N, C-alpha and C positions, 0 to 999 in steps of 0.2 A: 135285194140280196138273193143270190141263188140259194135254193133250199139246202144244197149240200154245204155251202159255206156257213150258212146260219146254223146248221146242225153241228158243224165242226166247232164253231165258236161256243155254242151252248154246251157241247160235250166238254170242251176245255174248262169252261166256267164251273160246270158240275164237278169235274175231276178235282178242281182246286177248291171246291166247297164255297164258291162265290155266287151270290145272287146276281142274275143279269140286270142290266139297266135297260130302260126303254129305248135309249139311243146308243148306237155303236158306230164307230168309224172303221172303215176297211181301207188300208193302204195296199195297193198292188204295185210291187216293185216292177214287175214285168210290164204293166200297162202305164206306169208312172201316173197313177191317179189315186185320189182319195175320195171315197164315197161315204156320205153320211146316211145312215139308216135310222129311222124312228119306227118302232113297233114293227120291224121286219120289212119296211117299205123304204125305198130310196127317196130321199128328200133333196139331196144336192150332190153334185159331182164336181171335183176340182182337179185340174192338172197339177202335178207336183214334180219335184226333182228329188230323187233319192241319191244314194252314194255313188260316186265314180267307181269305188271299189266294189267287189262282189258283196252280196248280203252276208253279214257276219255279226255274231253276238260277242265275239271276243274283244277284250280291252285292246286298244291301240290298233285295231284292224281297219278303222275308218270305214267300215261297212255298216249299212243300215241293218239294225237287228230285226229279226223276224219273231213272230209269235204274239202272244197276248200281252197287252200293256194296259195301263190305266193312266188317265190324265191326273197327274199328281198335283200340279199347280198351274195356275194361269197368271202370267206376268205381263204387265203393260197396259192394263185397262185405262183408256182415256188418252194414251199417247197418240201423237199425230202420226199420219202415214209416213213411213220412212225413218221414224225415230230409231236411233242406234242404241243397242244394249251391249254392255260389257260386264261380264260376271253377273248377268241378269239384272243389271241396274241401268235405268234410263240415264244416259250421259248428257241429255239435253242438247243433242245435236242430231241433225238429219244427215243421212248418207250423202245427199247431194251437196252438202257443205264441205265435203272432204276433197282432197286433191285426187287426181286421176290415179296416182300411185296408191293412195290409201284405200281406194275403192276396188282394187284388184281382187282381193280375197272375198269369199262369201262372207258377208256380214250378217249379224243377227239384227233384224229390223222389225218394226211395227208392233209385233206381239209374240209371245212365247207360250207354248203349251209344253210343259216339262213332263216327260213320260217316265213311268216306272215299270219295269218288267214284272210279270206275275208268274213266270214259269221257272221255278228253281232248277238250276243246272243248265238252263238255256239262256234266258235274258235277265236272270236274277241270281245274285250271289257273287262271290269273289271271282274276279277275273273276267266277268262277262255281264256285269250289272248295268242295265240301260240307264238307270237313274244316276249311278256313279260315273257313267260315261258322258253324262250331260246330253242325252238324246232328246231333242226338241222337235216340235213342229213349229216353224217360224217363218217370218217374212225374209226376203232376200233383196239385196241390191242388184242381183243378176237375174232379173225377171225374164230376160231373153233366153235363159237356159232352162226355164220351166218346161217340162215334158221330156227332158233328157237327163240321164244320171249326171250329177255334177257336184253333189255335196260331199262333205267329209263324214257322213253318217246320219245327219239329221234329215228331216223331211221339210222341203222348202216350198213355199207358196208365194204367189204374187202378193204384194203388200195389201191391197184393198181386199183381196179374197181371204188373206190371213185374218184381217180384222172381222170380216163376215163370219168366218169359221169360229173365231174366238168368241164372238157374241152368240153363236148357236149352241156351244157346248158348255158343259159344267165339269168341275173337278169330280173325279170318281167314275166318269164314263170310260168305256173300254175302247181301245184301239187295237185292232188285229192287223198285223203286218205280215203279208204273204209275199213269197217270191213271185 
């Protein structure tokens, strides 16, 4: 992690009176990537897809929210690759079982990391709350679009990489999303 980015994240945590975790994720909207850092050192890099719409924390903007977040919950442990989730529930189907028409939208597959915003007035609170907007990091049925903006606000990964990320992280760890 660049020292400037690390300092910015540390400063945000201190301003919010939050103790840093040993591991932190950084999502770069500009580079369409997610980097995992442990104790200030890069341990893994993933290509992602963020929103088609410009970054935005406002409700109904369909933009990926920026700022400091925390992994609030992990959903889907043990589900098979490509498992579909609706309302955060494993519906016991795989996306490849669906018709071509049913597979057109971005679907929530394999695993979910549900994020909560930590910055009041930016990504936390009425009208712009990341948690209430159901902002996730999750697998997708459109793996061919990874590396290009294509989501409705969430952060999308290839399914096998989503499972790998899910297994690497814990609830309570921080995710910093920058433009």
